[in-house]
N, C-alpha and C positions, 0 to 999 in steps of 0.2 A: 504494500500500500504506500501511498504518497500523500504529502501535504504540499499545497502550492499557494503561496501568498500573492496578493495583488493589491493595487490601490496606493502604492507608494508614489513618491515623486518629490518635487520641489515646492515648498510653500513658504510664504512670508511669516515672520514672527507674528503671533497672535492668530494665525490661521488654523484651519481644521483639515483633517484627513480621516478617511475611514479605510482601515486595512481589512482585507478579507483573507481567509485561509480555507481553501476547499480541499476536502479529503476525497481521495479516490482509492478504492480498494480497502478502505478502512471505515469503521464506524466510530462515531463520537459518543454514542450513548454509553453511559456508565463508565466513562473514563475522565480523569482529570485532564484539563487542557490549560494551556498557558501561553503567554507571549514573553519573549526575551528580546534583548537588543545588545548590539555590540558596536561601540563607538571606537574610532581610531585612537589607539594608545591607551585604551581602557579595557578592563576585564568585562566579560559577558555579564550582563545585569538582568536579573529577573524583573519583569515589569508588572505582570498581573496573572491571576489564575482563577479558575472556577473549580470548586470542589466537586468531586464525583458523587459525594454522598447527599448533599442537600442543595447544591447549586449556589452556595455562598461564593461571593466574589472577594478577592483580595488584591491590594495594590501596593506597589512600592511607594514610599513617602514622596519620592520625586515626581510622581504622576498623579497622586491621589487628588481627586476633585477635578481633574482635567481629562482623564482617560476613562473609558468604559468598555469592559469586556462583555461579550455575549456569545451565545451559541444558537444555532438553528440545527437541531439534530436531523430534521427531515431533509434539509438541504445539505447536510454534512459540512457545514460551514461555521467557522469561528470568526468573530469580528473584533476589531479594536477601534473604537471611536476615539479620536484624539482631537482635543480642542485646546485653545490658548497655547499653541505650540511655541516652544522656545528654541533658540539655537542649540542648547544643550540636549535637546531631544534628537538631534541629528545622529543617525545610527543605521545599521542594518538590523531590521526587525525580523525575528524568527517566530513562527508558531510551533507549538509542541503539543504532542499528545502522549499520555502515559504509555509506558513500555518503549520509550526512547524513539519516538517518531518525530522527526524534525522536518520543517519546510526548508527550502533552499535559501530563504532570506530575501528581503526586499529593502531597497534603500529609501530612507526618508531623510530629506535635507531641508532644514529650516534656516532660511537665509534671506536677507533683503537684497 
């Protein structure tokens, strides 16, 4: 199975983007899912996740209040709504599903 991200690109500070991650050959039901990011010169950072148990959502302090994670099991898609974007949000974003399934990553650049 595979995960494929889309929706990245260049956005001005204060702008918004929605990332999507579509699963093929995989189901999302009953699995924890998450988003990570990797910025140049920095370590991989966990951004957000959804619990497999009760659907609770969790966020890194750096994105809390600005990002929203969601899932559509019927569409086998994970979303990350990002608003009030800052230059420090510039990174390659990866979706993840439990049992070590990763997307190929997608670039998000926040710059004027």
